[in-house]
C-alpha positions, 0 to 999 in steps of 0.5 A, spaced: 722 673 772 725 679 775 719 682 778 717 675 781 724 674 784 723 681 788 716 678 790 719 672 792 724 675 797 718 680 800 714 674 801 719 670 804 721 676 809 714 677 811 712 671 814 717 668 819 723 673 817 728 672 811 729 665 812 728 661 806 721 658 808 717 660 802 722 655 798 720 649 802 716 644 799 710 640 803 713 634 807 711 629 812 713 635 817 713 641 813 706 645 811 709 649 805 707 656 805 707 656 797 700 654 798 698 659 802 693 664 799 697 670 797 702 665 794 698 659 791 698 659 783 702 666 783 709 665 786 714 664 780 722 663 780 723 657 784 726 654 779 731 659 778 733 659 785 734 652 785 738 653 778 742 658 782 743 654 788 745 648 784 751 652 781 753 655 788 753 648 791 758 645 785 762 651 786 762 652 794 758 647 797 755 649 804 757 656 804 751 660 801 744 660 804 738 660 800 735 666 804 741 669 802 740 667 794 733 670 795 736 677 797 741 677 792 736 675 787 732 681 788 738 686 788 740 683 781 733 683 779 732 691 780 739 692 777 737 688 771 730 692 770 734 699 770 733 700 778 737 701 784 743 697 786 745 696 793 750 692 797 746 686 800 748 684 807 750 677 807 750 671 812 743 669 813 742 662 815 736 658 812 730 656 817 728 649 819 720 650 818 715 653 814 709 657 817 703 657 812 698 660 817 703 666 818 703 667 811 696 667 810 696 672 816 702 677 815 702 678 807 698 684 806 692 683 801 691 687 795 684 689 798 687 692 804 686 699 806 691 704 808 690 703 816 691 695 814 697 696 810 701 700 815 699 695 821 702 690 816 708 693 815 709 696 822 709 688 825 715 687 821 718 694 824 717 697 817 714 705 817 710 709 812 716 711 808 718 703 807 711 702 805 711 707 800 718 705 797 717 698 797 710 698 794 714 702 788 716 695 786 710 694 783 713 699 778 714 692 774 711 685 774 704 683 773 698 681 777 692 676 776 685 679 774 682 675 781 686 680 785 683 686 783 677 684 779 672 686 784 674 694 783 672 693 776 665 691 777 663 690 785 667 695 789 666 693 796 659 690 794 656 696 791 655 693 784 659 699 782 667 700 780 672 703 785 671 711 784 678 712 785 679 708 778 681 713 772 675 711 767 679 710 761 684 705 765 677 702 768 675 700 761 682 698 759 682 693 765 675 691 764 677 688 757 683 684 760 678 682 766 671 680 764 666 680 769 665 673 771 671 671 768 676 665 770 681 671 774 687 668 771 688 673 766 695 677 767 695 685 766 701 689 767 702 693 774 705 699 770 701 700 763 707 705 761 713 701 762 711 694 765 718 691 765 722 697 767 724 699 774 722 706 774 718 711 778 712 711 774 708 707 779 707 713 783 705 718 777 700 712 775 697 713 782 697 720 781 693 719 775 688 714 779 691 708 775 694 704 781 692 696 779 691 694 786 686 697 791 692 697 796 696 701 791 691 706 790 690 707 797 697 710 798 695 716 794 687 716 794 686 716 802 684 723 804 689 726 808 694 721 808 701 722 810 703 717 804 700 722 799 706 727 800 711 721 799 708 719 793 708 726 790 716 726 792 717 719 789 714 721 783 718 727 782 724 725 784 727 718 781 733 719 786 729 720 792 725 714 790 731 709 789 735 711 795 729 710 799 727 703 796 735 701 797 734 703 805 727 699 805 730 693 802 736 692 806 731 694 812 726 688 810 732 683 808 734 684 816 727 681 818 728 675 823 734 673 820 738 667 823 745 667 824 751 663 827 749 656 829 741 658 828 738 654 822 742 651 817 745 652 810 740 648 806 743 643 800 737 644 796 732 650 797 726 646 797 728 641 803 731 642 810 737 637 810 736 630 812 739 630 819 735 636 820 729 633 818 730 627 822 731 631 828 724 634 826 720 628 826 723 625 832 721 632 835 714 631 832 713 624 835 714 626 842 708 632 841 701 631 842 700 635 836 704 636 830 702 644 830 706 644 836 712 643 832 711 650 828 715 656 829 713 663 829 717 669 830 711 673 832 
């Protein structure tokens, strides 16, 4: 669950800022991001967030936003997995809308090349070091075969495996993910220490054992400036942890709502009743429901 909670924060912030929009369910006025391609049948931890929210509402109602819960849960998950600790800036408020379209566009895909990855992060104000550091969150957690099975059998339509894959690792992955299988089997991002937050992700890339194409691109793209960063993080745990903390704080500040913007949701899956009623009134006055969607970009 720890890796899933870190991923939940990431998938929230990259859409329309860190506003808890990923937590919103489908309603008459909300098209949930949970069914976007990068999230559908893959995000986990929603029930954990709801349990945290229930406990907080019992202790101090109307104080802690769901967006702040996501940021805090990511930090605590890192610590519980023996990763770095950072002081989480607080004060985010929850958004009143979700945006499935942006979720499909803004979240980097597992088959992205390095240029696409850099562009995806640059849109969020994150640089190359942020890209390599935040990708290090793949030092723990798991992924469905469907996200990388083409690398094993038909990379880029060649009918052959991805040439950047270590051949022994390739055979191990093929046993887990048979050609033509359902794609729902899970495998570890890190074959060495799958549940521990450490720097092994980078040594795996050096050994051509990056699970996703988007992972291996950081090291196997010829002449890339990311190679030196991978090498540094692989040899220096403190450097990786320091950069990861900086990048997580930076990411956690994307598009935040403060002051009177947004709200503090009573339930993380739904906007507050008054906000929902206002949204319905607003949508009724527009020609198209799509006009009610909000975007930060």
